[in-house]
Each structure stands twice: as structure tokens, then as C-alpha cells.
BAMAR-911606 format. One line per 4 residues: number of its first residue (from 1); for each residue x, y, z of C-alpha. Coordinates in steps of 0.5 Angstrom, whole numbers, plus 2048, in hexadecimal, padded with zeros to 3 digits. Layout:
# BAMAR-911606
NUM> X:Y:Z; ...
END
This chain:
# BAMAR-911606
1> 9C0:9A6:7AD; 9B8:9A4:7AC; 9BA:9A0:7A6; 9C0:99C:7A8
5> 9BC:99A:7AF; 9B6:998:7AB; 9BA:994:7A7; 9BE:991:7AD
9> 9B8:98F:7B0; 9B5:98B:7AA; 9BB:988:7A9; 9BB:986:7B0
13> 9B4:983:7B0; 9B6:97F:7AA; 9BC:97C:7AD; 9BA:975:7AE
17> 9B7:975:7A6; 9BD:978:7A4; 9C3:974:7A6; 9C0:96D:7A4
21> 9C5:96D:79E; 9CC:96F:79D; 9CA:973:797; 9C5:977:79B
25> 9C9:978:7A1; 9CF:97D:79E; 9CA:981:79B; 9C5:982:7A2
29> 9CC:984:7A6; 9CE:989:7A1; 9C7:98C:7A1; 9C6:98C:7A9
33> 9CE:98E:7A9; 9CD:994:7A4; 9C7:996:7A8; 9C9:996:7AE
37> 9D0:999:7AC; 9CD:99F:7A8; 9CA:9A1:7AF; 9D0:9A3:7B2
41> 9D2:9AA:7AE; 9CB:9AD:7AE; 9CB:9AC:7B6; 9D2:9AF:7B7
45> 9D0:9B5:7B2; 9C9:9B5:7B6; 9CE:9B6:7BD; 9D2:9BB:7BA
49> 9CD:9BF:7B8; 9CA:9BF:7BF; 9D0:9C2:7C2; 9D6:9C3:7BD
53> 9DB:9C6:7C3; 9DA:9BF:7C7; 9DB:9BA:7C1; 9E1:9B7:7C3
57> 9DD:9B5:7CA; 9D7:9B3:7C6; 9D9:9AF:7C1; 9DE:9AB:7C6
61> 9D7:9AA:7CB; 9D4:9A8:7C4; 9D9:9A3:7C3; 9D9:9A0:7CA
65> 9D2:99F:7CA; 9D2:99B:7C4; 9D7:996:7C7; 9D2:996:7CD
69> 9CD:995:7C9; 9D0:98F:7C5; 9D3:98C:7CB; 9CC:98C:7CE
73> 9C9:989:7C8; 9CD:983:7C8; 9CC:982:7D0; 9C5:982:7CF
77> 9C5:97E:7C9; 9C9:979:7CC; 9C4:979:7D2; 9BE:978:7CE
81> 9C1:973:7CB; 9C3:970:7D1; 9BD:971:7D5; 9B7:971:7CF
85> 9BA:96B:7CC; 9BA:970:7C5; 9BE:96D:7C0; 9C3:972:7BD
89> 9C0:972:7B6; 9B9:974:7BA; 9BD:97A:7BD; 9BB:97F:7B7
93> 9B3:981:7B8; 9B6:982:7C0; 9BB:987:7BD; 9B6:98A:7B7
97> 9B2:98C:7BD; 9B8:98F:7C1; 9BA:993:7BA; 9B3:995:7B9
101> 9B3:998:7C0; 9B9:99C:7BE; 9B5:99E:7B8; 9AF:9A1:7BC
105> 9B4:9A4:7C1; 9B7:9A7:7BB; 9B1:9AA:7B8; 9AE:9AD:7BE
109> 9B5:9B1:7C0; 9B7:9B3:7B9; 9B7:9BA:7B7; 9B1:9BB:7B2
113> 9B4:9C1:7AF; 9BB:9C4:7AE; 9BD:9C9:7B4; 9BD:9D0:7B2
117> 9C4:9D3:7B0; 9C7:9D7:7B6; 9C6:9DF:7B4; 9CD:9E2:7B4
121> 9CF:9E7:7B9; 9D3:9ED:7B7; 9DA:9EE:7BA; 9DA:9F5:7BB
125> 9D4:9F9:7BE; 9D1:9FD:7B8; 9D1:A05:7B9; 9CA:A08:7BB
129> 9C7:A0C:7B5; 9C6:A13:7B7
END
């Protein structure tokens, strides 16, 4: 997840430059969309690894959080444009800042190494040796 978040932050920081021509805008949108699109699968994998038994609930909560985040992002972006008179083309750097905060959060909470595999437990008790 680290690489795509870095790419997304850079793409958002370059929004005002990358969206000036008809040729560069679709290329920018493809890079930004692909970077954010590939984050979902590792995020879901991480959630399932945390608690396989609760996977359906965790994935549902994750989807809900994504939708809430999109709604809040749109609302905050609209308020920033209205209250701070920020042009839509200038919203890239603030969005890059929020993405960088998400990256920093990910880096501080991600596991550094894979968890140890659980040890198998015998299904029948072993007889004591005499």
C-alpha cells in the first residue's frame, strides 16, 4: 500500500500542472485512479488476516468507511472552495497533504513482519509414555 499512496500523493500534488492540456489530463487521471484503485485489495487482505472469522463484517465496515471518506472529502473540498476561495484546479496540493497523512498513518500502523503461523494443536490427547 505504500507505493500506491506515494504515487497518489505525487499525482495529486501535480494536479494543477498535469491537467492543463487535453493530452495530459487523461494520463494524470489514469495514474491517480490506478494508484488509488490498487490500495483496496491489500487493505482488504490486511483486514481478513486480522480476523478471518469476522471477515464479512470487517469488509462491510471497510466499504462503509470508504464511502464516508468520499462523502467527507467532497464536502470538505466544497467548503474549502466556498470559504477559502480555492479554485478547483488548486485543490490538488491540499488533497496531496491528506493523502500524505494517510500514508504516514499507514507507515506507523503497518506490521513490519508477517505474523507467526499458529501452531497446530493435536485433536486427540497423546498418551503419556511409561
